[in-house]
C-alpha positions as CSV (number, residue, x, y, z in Angstrom):
1,M,0.3,-0.1,-0.1
2,K,1.2,3.6,-0.7
3,K,2.1,5.6,2.1
4,I,-0.5,6.7,4.9
5,K,-2.3,9.5,3.5
6,Q,-2.6,12.6,6.1
7,I,-5.9,14.5,6.5
8,F,-6.4,17.9,8.3
9,W,-9.2,20.0,8.6
10,S,-9.3,23.9,9.0
11,V,-9.8,25.3,12.0
12,A,-12.0,28.6,13.0
13,M,-10.1,31.9,12.8
14,C,-10.7,32.6,16.4
15,A,-8.0,29.9,17.7
16,I,-5.6,33.1,16.4
17,L,-6.1,34.2,19.4
18,A,-3.6,31.6,21.3
19,S,-1.0,33.1,19.9
20,C,-1.2,36.3,21.8
21,S,-0.4,34.3,25.0
22,N,3.4,34.5,26.2
23,D,3.0,30.6,25.8
24,F,3.2,30.4,21.8
25,L,5.7,28.3,21.8
26,N,3.7,25.2,23.0
27,T,0.4,26.2,21.1
28,Q,-1.3,23.5,18.3
29,P,-0.4,24.2,14.7
30,L,-3.6,26.4,13.5
31,D,-3.4,24.4,10.2
32,K,-4.0,21.0,11.7
33,I,-6.5,19.6,14.4
34,S,-4.8,17.0,16.6
35,S,-6.7,13.5,17.0
36,E,-7.6,13.8,20.6
37,A,-9.1,17.0,19.6
38,T,-11.1,15.4,16.8
39,W,-12.4,12.6,19.0
40,A,-13.4,15.6,21.5
41,D,-16.0,16.9,19.3
42,G,-19.2,16.0,17.6
43,P,-18.8,18.1,14.7
44,L,-15.1,17.1,14.0
45,S,-15.5,13.6,14.0
46,E,-18.5,14.1,11.6
47,A,-15.8,15.9,9.3
48,F,-14.2,12.9,10.2
49,I,-16.8,10.5,8.6
50,F,-17.6,13.2,6.1
51,N,-13.8,13.0,4.6
52,I,-14.4,9.1,4.5
53,Y,-17.0,9.4,2.0
54,S,-15.3,11.4,0.1
55,Y,-13.8,8.5,-1.4
56,L,-16.7,7.4,-3.1
57,D,-15.3,9.8,-5.7
58,Y,-17.8,10.9,-8.7
59,G,-19.2,7.7,-8.8
60,G,-19.9,6.7,-11.9
61,F,-19.7,10.3,-13.4
62,Q,-15.9,10.0,-14.3
63,E,-14.9,10.8,-17.9
64,Q,-14.4,7.3,-18.6
65,G,-17.1,4.8,-17.3
66,L,-17.4,1.2,-16.5
67,S,-19.9,1.1,-19.4
68,A,-16.9,1.2,-21.8
69,L,-15.3,-1.9,-20.5
70,T,-18.3,-3.9,-21.0
71,D,-21.3,-3.9,-24.2
72,E,-22.9,-1.3,-22.8
73,A,-20.9,1.7,-24.1
74,M,-17.5,2.5,-25.9
75,F,-15.0,5.0,-25.2
76,T,-14.8,7.6,-27.9
77,H,-11.4,9.0,-27.6
78,S,-8.0,7.3,-27.8
79,G,-4.7,7.1,-25.5
80,R,-7.0,6.4,-22.2
81,N,-5.7,2.6,-21.6
82,I,-9.7,1.4,-21.8
83,N,-8.5,-1.0,-24.6
84,T,-5.2,-2.6,-22.3
85,F,-8.3,-4.3,-20.8
86,T,-10.7,-4.8,-23.7
87,E,-8.2,-6.2,-25.9
88,G,-7.0,-8.6,-22.9
89,S,-3.6,-7.8,-23.0
90,E,-3.6,-6.5,-19.1
91,S,-0.6,-7.3,-17.1
92,P,0.8,-6.6,-13.8
93,S,3.8,-4.3,-15.5
94,N,0.5,-2.6,-17.5
95,V,-2.8,-2.2,-15.8
96,G,-5.6,-0.7,-18.1
97,W,-7.5,1.6,-17.0
98,I,-9.3,2.0,-13.5
99,S,-11.9,3.9,-12.0
100,N,-10.9,6.0,-8.7
101,T,-14.1,3.9,-7.0
102,Y,-12.2,0.7,-7.8
103,N,-8.5,1.7,-7.0
104,W,-6.6,-0.3,-4.8
105,D,-4.6,2.1,-3.0
106,D,-7.8,5.0,-3.0
107,M,-10.3,2.0,-1.2
108,Y,-7.2,0.9,1.5
109,L,-7.0,4.7,2.3
110,A,-10.5,4.6,2.7
111,I,-10.4,1.8,4.9
112,R,-7.5,2.9,6.7
113,Q,-9.9,6.2,7.6
114,A,-12.6,3.7,8.2
115,N,-10.9,1.9,10.7
116,T,-9.8,4.9,12.6
117,A,-13.2,6.5,13.0
118,I,-14.2,2.8,14.2
119,A,-11.2,2.6,16.6
120,E,-12.1,6.1,18.2
121,L,-15.4,6.5,18.1
122,P,-16.1,4.2,21.5
123,D,-14.4,6.0,23.5
124,A,-15.1,9.7,22.0
125,S,-15.7,11.8,24.7
126,F,-17.8,14.2,23.1
127,D,-21.5,14.6,24.8
128,D,-24.2,12.8,22.2
129,D,-23.7,9.2,22.3
130,A,-26.7,9.0,19.2
131,L,-24.5,10.7,17.3
132,K,-21.1,9.0,18.3
133,E,-23.5,5.6,17.1
134,R,-24.8,7.1,13.9
135,L,-21.7,8.0,12.8
136,L,-19.9,4.7,14.1
137,G,-22.7,3.2,12.1
138,E,-21.7,5.5,8.7
139,A,-18.2,4.0,9.4
140,H,-19.1,0.2,9.5
141,F,-21.1,0.8,6.4
142,L,-18.1,2.8,4.3
143,R,-15.3,0.0,5.5
144,A,-18.0,-2.4,3.9
145,Y,-18.4,-0.6,0.5
146,Y,-15.0,-0.1,0.4
147,Y,-14.2,-3.5,0.8
148,Q,-17.0,-4.8,-1.8
149,Q,-15.6,-2.4,-4.3
150,L,-12.3,-4.6,-4.0
151,L,-13.7,-7.9,-3.7
152,R,-16.0,-7.2,-6.8
153,Y,-12.9,-6.4,-8.8
154,Y,-10.2,-8.1,-7.5
155,G,-11.6,-11.5,-5.8
156,A,-10.5,-11.6,-2.0
157,V,-8.0,-8.6,-0.3
158,P,-6.2,-8.8,3.2
159,L,-8.3,-7.9,5.8
160,I,-7.2,-5.1,7.6
161,D,-9.2,-3.7,10.5
162,V,-6.9,-1.6,12.3
163,A,-5.3,1.4,11.2
164,Y,-1.6,1.2,10.4
165,G,1.0,3.8,11.4
166,L,3.9,4.7,9.2
167,D,6.2,2.1,10.8
168,D,4.2,-0.8,10.6
169,D,4.8,-3.9,8.2
170,Y,2.6,-3.9,5.9
171,S,2.8,-7.2,4.5
172,V,-0.2,-9.6,4.8
173,T,-1.9,-12.5,3.0
174,R,-4.9,-12.2,0.9
175,N,-7.9,-13.6,3.1
176,S,-10.0,-16.2,1.6
177,Y,-13.4,-15.1,-0.7
178,E,-15.3,-16.5,2.3
179,E,-13.3,-14.7,5.0
180,N,-13.7,-11.4,2.8
181,V,-17.9,-11.7,2.5
182,N,-17.8,-12.6,6.2
183,F,-16.5,-9.8,7.2
184,I,-18.0,-7.1,4.7
185,I,-21.4,-9.0,6.4
186,A,-20.6,-9.1,9.9
187,D,-19.4,-4.8,9.0
188,L,-23.4,-4.3,7.3
189,D,-25.1,-6.3,10.5
190,A,-23.2,-3.7,12.8
191,S,-24.0,-0.6,11.2
192,A,-28.2,-1.6,10.3
193,A,-28.0,-2.3,13.9
194,M,-26.6,1.1,14.6
195,L,-28.2,3.4,12.1
196,D,-31.8,1.6,13.1
197,G,-33.9,4.5,14.0
198,K,-31.3,7.6,13.0
199,D,-32.0,10.7,11.4
200,I,-30.4,10.2,8.2
201,T,-29.5,12.7,5.7
202,N,-29.8,11.9,1.1
203,G,-26.5,10.5,0.6
204,R,-25.7,9.2,3.9
205,A,-25.4,5.7,5.0
206,S,-28.8,4.6,6.4
207,K,-30.0,1.2,8.2
208,L,-31.7,0.1,4.7
209,A,-28.4,1.0,2.9
210,A,-26.4,-1.5,4.8
211,M,-29.4,-4.3,4.2
212,A,-29.4,-3.8,0.7
213,L,-25.3,-3.8,-0.1
214,K,-25.4,-7.1,2.2
215,A,-28.5,-8.2,-0.6
216,R,-25.8,-7.5,-3.0
217,V,-22.8,-9.1,-1.6
218,L,-25.1,-12.0,-0.9
219,L,-26.3,-12.0,-4.6
220,Y,-22.4,-11.7,-5.8
221,A,-21.3,-14.9,-3.7
222,A,-23.9,-17.1,-4.7
223,S,-23.3,-16.6,-8.6
224,D,-21.3,-18.9,-10.5
225,L,-17.9,-17.2,-10.6
226,H,-17.3,-17.6,-7.0
227,D,-19.1,-21.3,-6.9
228,G,-15.2,-22.9,-7.2
229,P,-16.4,-26.1,-8.9
230,T,-19.0,-24.3,-11.8
231,A,-16.1,-21.9,-12.2
232,S,-13.5,-24.1,-12.6
233,A,-15.7,-26.0,-15.0
234,N,-16.6,-23.3,-17.2
235,S,-13.0,-21.8,-17.3
236,S,-9.4,-23.4,-18.0
237,V,-7.9,-20.6,-16.5
238,L,-9.8,-20.7,-13.2
239,G,-9.9,-24.1,-13.0
240,G,-6.3,-24.5,-13.0
241,Y,-5.5,-21.5,-10.5
242,S,-3.9,-23.4,-7.1
243,N,-5.3,-21.0,-5.1
244,M,-8.9,-21.0,-6.1
245,E,-10.3,-20.0,-2.4
246,L,-9.2,-16.2,-2.9
247,V,-11.8,-15.9,-5.6
248,A,-14.7,-18.5,-4.9
249,Y,-15.5,-20.8,-2.6
250,P,-13.8,-23.8,-3.3
251,S,-16.9,-26.0,-2.7
252,G,-19.8,-25.8,-0.2
253,D,-23.6,-25.3,-0.8
254,Q,-24.4,-22.9,-3.7
255,D,-28.2,-23.2,-3.2
256,G,-27.6,-22.5,0.6
257,R,-25.8,-19.3,-0.8
258,W,-28.6,-18.1,-3.1
259,A,-31.1,-18.6,-0.1
260,A,-29.4,-16.2,1.9
261,A,-29.0,-14.2,-0.9
262,K,-32.8,-14.2,-1.5
263,T,-33.7,-13.6,2.0
264,A,-31.1,-10.8,2.3
265,A,-33.1,-9.3,-0.6
266,K,-37.0,-9.7,0.3
267,A,-36.1,-7.7,3.6
268,V,-35.1,-4.8,2.2
269,L,-38.1,-5.0,0.0
270,D,-40.4,-5.7,3.0
271,A,-38.6,-2.5,4.4
272,A,-39.5,0.0,1.8
273,S,-41.8,0.7,-1.1
274,G,-40.4,1.4,-4.3
275,F,-40.9,3.7,-6.4
276,K,-44.4,3.5,-8.5
277,L,-43.9,-0.3,-8.5
278,D,-47.4,-1.1,-7.2
279,L,-49.0,-0.5,-11.3
280,T,-51.6,-3.3,-11.6
281,A,-50.9,-3.1,-15.4
282,P,-48.7,-1.4,-17.7
283,A,-47.9,2.4,-17.6
284,T,-48.5,4.4,-21.2
285,V,-46.0,4.6,-23.4
286,E,-45.4,8.3,-22.5
287,E,-45.6,7.4,-18.5
288,G,-43.0,4.7,-18.9
289,E,-40.2,7.1,-20.6
290,A,-41.2,9.8,-18.0
291,N,-41.1,7.1,-14.7
292,Y,-37.2,6.2,-16.2
293,V,-36.6,9.6,-16.6
294,S,-37.6,10.6,-13.2
295,I,-35.2,8.3,-11.8
296,S,-32.4,8.7,-13.6
297,M,-33.0,12.5,-12.3
298,G,-33.1,11.5,-8.9
299,G,-36.5,10.7,-8.9
300,G,-37.9,8.7,-6.3
301,S,-35.2,9.6,-3.9
302,N,-35.7,9.2,-0.7
303,V,-33.5,9.5,3.1
304,G,-34.2,5.4,2.8
305,D,-35.8,4.6,6.3
306,P,-37.6,1.8,6.5
307,G,-41.0,2.2,5.4
308,A,-40.7,4.7,2.7
309,D,-41.2,5.0,-0.8
310,V,-37.7,4.9,-1.9
311,E,-35.8,4.8,-5.3
312,L,-32.6,5.8,-4.4
313,I,-31.0,3.8,-1.5
314,F,-27.9,5.3,-1.2
315,Q,-26.3,8.0,-4.1
316,R,-23.2,10.8,-4.3
317,T,-25.6,13.8,-4.2
318,H,-25.6,17.1,-4.8
319,T,-23.5,18.8,-1.1
320,A,-21.4,20.9,0.0
321,L,-19.9,18.3,1.7
322,F,-18.8,17.0,-1.5
323,T,-17.1,18.3,-4.5
324,V,-20.3,18.8,-6.8
325,E,-20.8,16.3,-10.0
326,D,-21.8,19.2,-11.7
327,A,-18.3,21.1,-11.4
328,W,-17.6,22.1,-15.1
329,P,-15.9,24.4,-15.6
330,L,-14.2,24.0,-12.1
331,G,-13.7,20.1,-11.7
332,G,-14.5,18.7,-15.4
333,I,-17.1,16.4,-14.3
334,H,-19.8,16.7,-15.3
335,F,-22.0,13.7,-17.1
336,G,-23.3,15.5,-20.0
337,I,-20.4,17.4,-21.1
338,N,-18.5,14.4,-21.1
339,N,-20.9,12.3,-23.0
340,G,-23.7,14.3,-24.8
341,P,-23.4,15.4,-28.8
342,N,-20.5,17.4,-30.0
343,G,-23.4,19.1,-31.9
344,Y,-24.4,20.8,-28.5
345,H,-20.5,21.1,-27.9
346,N,-20.2,18.3,-25.8
347,W,-17.2,15.4,-25.6
348,A,-19.5,12.2,-27.0
349,G,-17.4,10.2,-24.4
350,N,-19.1,6.9,-23.4
351,T,-21.5,6.4,-26.7
352,P,-23.9,3.0,-26.8
353,I,-22.9,0.7,-29.4
354,Q,-25.8,-1.4,-31.2
355,Q,-25.6,-4.4,-29.4
356,L,-27.4,-2.4,-26.4
357,V,-29.6,-0.7,-28.5
358,D,-30.6,-4.1,-30.3
359,D,-31.4,-5.7,-26.9
360,Y,-34.1,-3.2,-26.0
361,E,-37.4,-5.0,-26.8
362,M,-40.3,-4.0,-28.5
363,M,-42.9,-2.8,-27.2
364,D,-45.3,-6.1,-27.5
365,G,-42.3,-7.3,-25.5
366,S,-41.1,-9.3,-28.7
367,K,-37.0,-9.4,-30.0
368,F,-36.2,-6.3,-32.0
369,D,-34.6,-8.4,-34.8
370,W,-32.4,-6.9,-37.9
371,N,-33.8,-9.9,-40.4
372,N,-37.8,-8.3,-39.8
373,A,-37.9,-5.8,-42.7
374,T,-40.5,-3.7,-40.3
375,H,-37.8,-3.4,-38.1
376,A,-35.2,-2.6,-40.2
377,A,-36.8,-0.2,-42.0
378,A,-38.1,1.6,-39.0
379,P,-35.2,0.4,-35.9
380,Y,-36.2,3.5,-33.6
381,Q,-39.9,2.7,-33.5
382,D,-42.3,0.9,-31.3
383,R,-39.2,0.2,-28.5
384,D,-39.1,-0.1,-24.6
385,P,-40.1,3.6,-23.6
386,R,-36.5,2.9,-21.5
387,F,-35.2,2.9,-24.7
388,Y,-36.1,6.9,-25.3
389,A,-34.9,7.8,-21.5
390,T,-31.7,6.7,-22.1
391,V,-30.4,6.7,-25.6
392,L,-30.1,10.0,-28.5
393,Y,-30.6,8.5,-32.2
394,D,-30.6,9.7,-35.2
395,G,-33.8,11.9,-35.8
396,A,-34.6,12.0,-31.5
397,D,-35.5,15.1,-30.4
398,W,-33.9,16.8,-28.1
399,K,-32.9,20.3,-26.5
400,P,-32.5,23.6,-28.2
401,R,-29.0,24.0,-29.8
402,P,-26.5,26.2,-28.5
403,A,-27.0,29.6,-30.7
404,D,-24.1,29.0,-33.2
405,V,-25.4,25.6,-34.0
406,A,-29.0,26.9,-34.2
407,G,-29.0,27.8,-38.2
408,I,-27.5,24.3,-38.7
409,D,-30.4,22.8,-36.9
410,P,-33.5,24.7,-35.7
411,V,-35.9,21.7,-35.3
412,D,-33.6,20.7,-31.9
413,Q,-32.8,16.9,-33.7
414,I,-30.0,14.3,-33.3
415,Q,-28.3,14.3,-36.4
416,T,-25.7,11.3,-36.7
417,G,-26.5,10.3,-40.7
418,Q,-25.3,11.8,-43.6
419,Y,-28.2,13.1,-46.0
420,D,-28.9,13.1,-49.5
421,D,-28.4,16.9,-50.4
422,G,-30.8,17.1,-53.9
423,T,-27.2,16.4,-55.8
424,G,-26.5,13.0,-54.8
425,E,-23.6,14.4,-52.5
426,R,-24.1,13.9,-48.9
427,I,-23.8,16.5,-46.4
428,A,-22.4,15.0,-42.5
429,G,-25.2,15.4,-39.7
430,V,-24.1,17.7,-37.1
431,D,-23.2,15.7,-35.0
432,T,-20.8,13.5,-36.4
433,R,-17.6,12.9,-37.0
434,Q,-17.7,14.8,-39.9
435,S,-19.7,18.0,-38.3
436,A,-18.8,21.1,-39.1
437,I,-18.8,21.6,-35.3
438,E,-15.9,20.0,-32.7
439,N,-16.0,16.9,-35.1
440,W,-13.3,15.1,-32.9
441,N,-15.8,14.9,-30.1
442,G,-18.5,13.1,-32.7
443,S,-19.6,9.7,-31.5
444,R,-18.1,6.7,-33.2
445,T,-21.2,4.6,-33.1
446,G,-23.8,6.6,-34.1
447,Y,-25.9,7.3,-30.7
448,Y,-25.1,9.0,-27.6
449,V,-26.7,8.9,-24.1
450,R,-29.7,10.8,-22.8
451,K,-29.7,8.7,-19.4
452,F,-28.6,11.2,-16.7
453,I,-28.5,14.1,-18.7
454,D,-30.6,16.7,-17.9
455,A,-33.5,17.7,-20.6
456,D,-34.2,21.2,-19.0
457,P,-33.9,23.1,-22.3
458,G,-32.3,26.2,-20.2
459,L,-29.5,23.7,-19.9
460,V,-28.2,24.2,-23.7
461,D,-24.6,23.5,-24.0
462,N,-24.0,21.8,-20.5
463,Q,-21.1,23.7,-20.3
464,S,-21.9,27.3,-18.8
465,N,-24.9,26.2,-17.4
466,A,-24.6,23.0,-15.5
467,Q,-26.8,19.7,-14.1
468,V,-27.4,18.2,-10.4
469,V,-28.1,14.6,-11.2
470,P,-27.3,12.4,-8.0
471,W,-25.1,8.7,-8.9
472,P,-27.3,5.9,-7.6
473,F,-24.6,3.9,-5.8
474,I,-27.8,1.4,-4.5
475,R,-31.2,1.8,-5.7
476,Y,-34.4,-0.2,-4.7
477,T,-34.6,-1.6,-7.8
478,E,-31.6,-2.9,-8.0
479,V,-32.0,-5.3,-4.9
480,L,-35.6,-6.2,-6.5
481,L,-33.2,-7.2,-9.6
482,N,-31.3,-9.2,-6.9
483,Y,-34.9,-10.9,-5.5
484,V,-35.9,-12.1,-8.9
485,E,-32.3,-13.7,-9.9
486,A,-32.2,-15.4,-6.2
487,C,-35.8,-16.8,-6.6
488,I,-35.2,-17.6,-10.1
489,E,-32.3,-19.6,-8.8
490,T,-33.6,-21.3,-6.0
491,G,-36.7,-22.6,-8.2
492,D,-39.7,-19.7,-7.2
493,E,-40.4,-18.8,-11.1
494,G,-44.0,-17.3,-9.9
495,E,-42.5,-14.7,-7.6
496,A,-39.3,-14.1,-9.6
497,R,-42.0,-13.3,-12.5
498,T,-44.7,-11.3,-10.0
499,W,-41.8,-9.0,-9.1
500,L,-40.2,-8.5,-12.7
501,N,-43.7,-7.4,-13.9
502,K,-43.7,-4.4,-11.6
503,V,-40.6,-3.4,-13.1
504,R,-41.9,-4.2,-16.2
505,F,-45.5,-2.2,-15.6
506,R,-43.8,0.8,-14.5
507,A,-41.6,1.3,-17.3
508,G,-44.6,0.9,-19.8
509,M,-43.8,-2.7,-20.7
510,P,-46.1,-6.3,-20.8
511,A,-46.2,-9.2,-18.2
512,I,-43.9,-11.3,-19.2
513,T,-45.1,-15.2,-19.0
514,D,-41.7,-16.9,-19.4
515,S,-39.9,-20.5,-17.3
516,G,-37.3,-22.3,-17.0
517,S,-33.8,-21.0,-19.6
518,A,-36.4,-18.3,-21.2
519,L,-36.8,-16.7,-17.8
520,V,-33.1,-16.1,-17.2
521,D,-32.5,-14.9,-20.3
522,R,-35.7,-12.2,-19.8
523,Y,-34.5,-11.5,-16.6
524,R,-30.7,-10.6,-17.6
525,N,-32.4,-8.5,-20.3
526,E,-34.3,-6.9,-18.2
527,R,-31.6,-6.3,-15.6
528,R,-29.0,-5.2,-18.9
529,V,-31.8,-1.8,-19.3
530,E,-33.0,-1.0,-16.4
531,L,-29.7,-0.6,-14.5
532,V,-27.9,0.3,-17.5
533,Y,-24.9,2.7,-17.5
534,E,-25.1,2.1,-13.6
535,E,-21.8,0.3,-13.4
536,H,-24.1,-3.3,-12.6
537,R,-23.2,-4.8,-16.2
538,Y,-18.8,-5.8,-16.1
539,H,-20.0,-6.8,-12.7
540,D,-23.2,-9.1,-14.1
541,A,-21.5,-10.6,-17.0
542,R,-18.3,-11.9,-15.3
543,R,-20.4,-13.3,-12.3
544,W,-23.0,-15.1,-14.6
545,M,-19.9,-16.5,-16.7
546,I,-21.0,-14.4,-20.2
547,A,-18.7,-12.6,-20.5
548,P,-16.9,-14.3,-23.6
549,E,-20.3,-14.1,-25.4
550,T,-21.1,-10.1,-24.6
551,L,-17.9,-8.0,-23.4
552,G,-15.5,-9.9,-25.9
553,R,-18.2,-9.8,-29.0
554,G,-16.7,-6.6,-30.1
555,I,-18.0,-3.3,-31.1
556,K,-20.7,-2.8,-33.5
557,V,-22.1,0.5,-34.1
558,I,-24.7,2.1,-37.2
559,N,-24.5,4.1,-40.2
560,V,-27.4,6.0,-41.4
561,D,-27.9,7.2,-44.8
562,A,-30.8,9.2,-46.0
563,A,-31.9,9.6,-49.6
564,L,-34.5,12.2,-51.2
565,K,-37.1,10.6,-52.4
566,A,-38.2,10.9,-56.0
567,G,-39.8,14.7,-56.8
568,E,-38.8,15.4,-53.0
569,T,-37.4,18.5,-52.6
570,V,-34.6,18.5,-49.8
571,H,-35.0,20.4,-46.2
572,T,-32.5,23.4,-45.9
573,P,-31.1,23.1,-43.5
574,Y,-32.1,19.6,-42.9
575,R,-34.0,17.8,-40.9
576,Y,-35.6,14.0,-40.3
577,D,-38.3,13.6,-42.1
578,V,-39.7,10.0,-43.7
579,A,-41.9,12.1,-45.8
580,V,-38.9,13.5,-48.1
581,Y,-36.3,10.9,-47.1
582,D,-35.4,7.0,-47.5
583,Y,-34.1,6.1,-44.6
584,T,-31.6,2.9,-44.3
585,Y,-29.3,1.7,-41.2
586,N,-26.5,-0.2,-41.9
587,V,-24.7,-2.3,-38.7
588,V,-21.0,-2.6,-39.1
589,D,-18.0,-3.2,-36.8
590,N,-15.6,-0.6,-35.7
591,T,-12.6,-1.8,-34.8
592,E,-11.1,2.6,-34.7
593,N,-9.9,2.2,-31.2
594,E,-10.1,-0.9,-30.1
595,T,-10.2,-4.9,-31.3
596,R,-12.1,-6.3,-28.4
597,S,-11.7,-10.0,-27.3
598,W,-12.3,-11.5,-24.3
599,N,-9.2,-14.5,-22.4
600,D,-10.8,-15.4,-18.9
601,N,-7.8,-13.9,-17.3
602,M,-9.8,-10.8,-17.5
603,Y,-12.5,-12.6,-14.8
604,Y,-10.3,-10.6,-12.2
605,R,-8.4,-7.7,-12.2
606,V,-4.7,-7.7,-12.1
607,I,-2.7,-6.9,-9.3
608,N,-0.6,-4.2,-10.3
609,R,3.1,-5.1,-9.8
610,D,4.2,-2.0,-7.5
611,E,1.8,-3.5,-4.8
612,I,3.3,-7.1,-5.5
613,N,6.4,-5.8,-4.9
614,R,5.5,-3.7,-2.3
615,N,3.7,-7.1,-0.4
616,E,5.7,-10.3,-0.9
617,L,2.8,-12.2,0.9
618,L,0.0,-10.9,-2.2
619,I,-0.6,-14.0,-4.7
620,Q,-1.6,-12.5,-8.1
621,N,-5.2,-13.6,-9.3
622,P,-5.7,-16.0,-12.5
623,G,-3.8,-15.8,-15.5
624,H,-1.4,-13.1,-14.6
């Protein structure tokens, strides 16, 4: 581990009065607060806990998204070390891009501070036992959260429950996967007990958040990737690994683990009611889209106390306690500018790929099929309403253009195709890489992200006018889907269909009646579209061991062409119009930035060589 990070806080200016004393040589430094002072004061102790939250970073609102390591998205810009992973070339000396929210060093720095709080708070001398217990509950939750981030990325890691000093020996072995799970669950049970009945602010740990994270950890623990015999049978790389206990249960009762995951998820569903999940029939198309947009904008946000309607159980919220996610231009972290269309002066970062678009069902619940002539002629019609709330496609209505672009597109529609100018030549759409507007920021896939971007027409270019959107670390619907999966795995298919249809009805989609393997496929696709861009697909594809067919299937994109109909006159400026143009849609492979492939050593991220060199007791992950 890298050297211990020192944390200091500013103190009130009135402390300067201490310098008036003749004993000024014995005064405390005015820019630091001692450990004794911190744990003797409630607000200072709370400030210490706030700092542990800061390691949540921006959640998934970083410029590169975990979606770009999956079959959700392609990262537009080269040179970011994403292809090191997606092409299967990652090694201990050449580690691919890793988000700060999973980074080994950062997570252990956060864990060290949580360990300090857990050690100090029981004997803290400030006079507020309720606050003391709440802060201790938050510290246990945060330690558990950061350990599960490491666990689902690297497999088992060393479990450290004390704050090491500068002179301590950092050589420590990795605990087993089972020990990691048990440690995290114990922390979460302790946290839930301490936070029971406490007043909680949005963005802070709660009893419900601890219960929900427990359900997630147990779901992962029950999955095929972490059942040693199953993982070994499915992968020669894992089967040949001599330390299976570091990444899975070498043996034992997988059915029992699924039952535990089911019980934990159901406890959360019983403790709160979900956002608009009480419908007995599908919402209208308009309502379904609006419901999903509302969720991505923070709708249904609630403190998360038992008994309340809630969607966002644990979120990174807009608050002065953290660096704000809409801090552009000061901080540069802003989902809108990172991912929106270049024709709005945005950067087109993590653009949807065709495989994601194709996995959205038709409104009647059937699969989209390019071999169906009706589907192929109008691929964006009559799709799952969540598609329209998630993806911007050629011809989609969007916000008013910035003033310098309005003359090219006065009707505010996404332009990602090539359009007949009346002479047989083609004009590049304003949101393409051949655009007159910042073409280097254009999408390579023909799509842009709609989800998590505020549609407020006053936020035109997402630069001068920032948005406020919370990041959903844990939401109620994830736990619901965890419960559905556990129900399927324990043979309770009727219960699985009941709860899955609640999600579908909210989205405006019809009920499903599938069973057996068809139900598994339907559930996995439902989870894919409901939780898209929320950093679940990367983990789901691995734990289901379907990554070769998902993460490793390459990148497909769309080429859109609009040919002028005979006898019609071109629109100047161009606008989407099926009465004037014949549109064709061609799906092609794209390898401009990456030539994706899958190797089974990608199931677990490599531990970098520097970390191994610092701690010779660490055992490397399979295949590295």
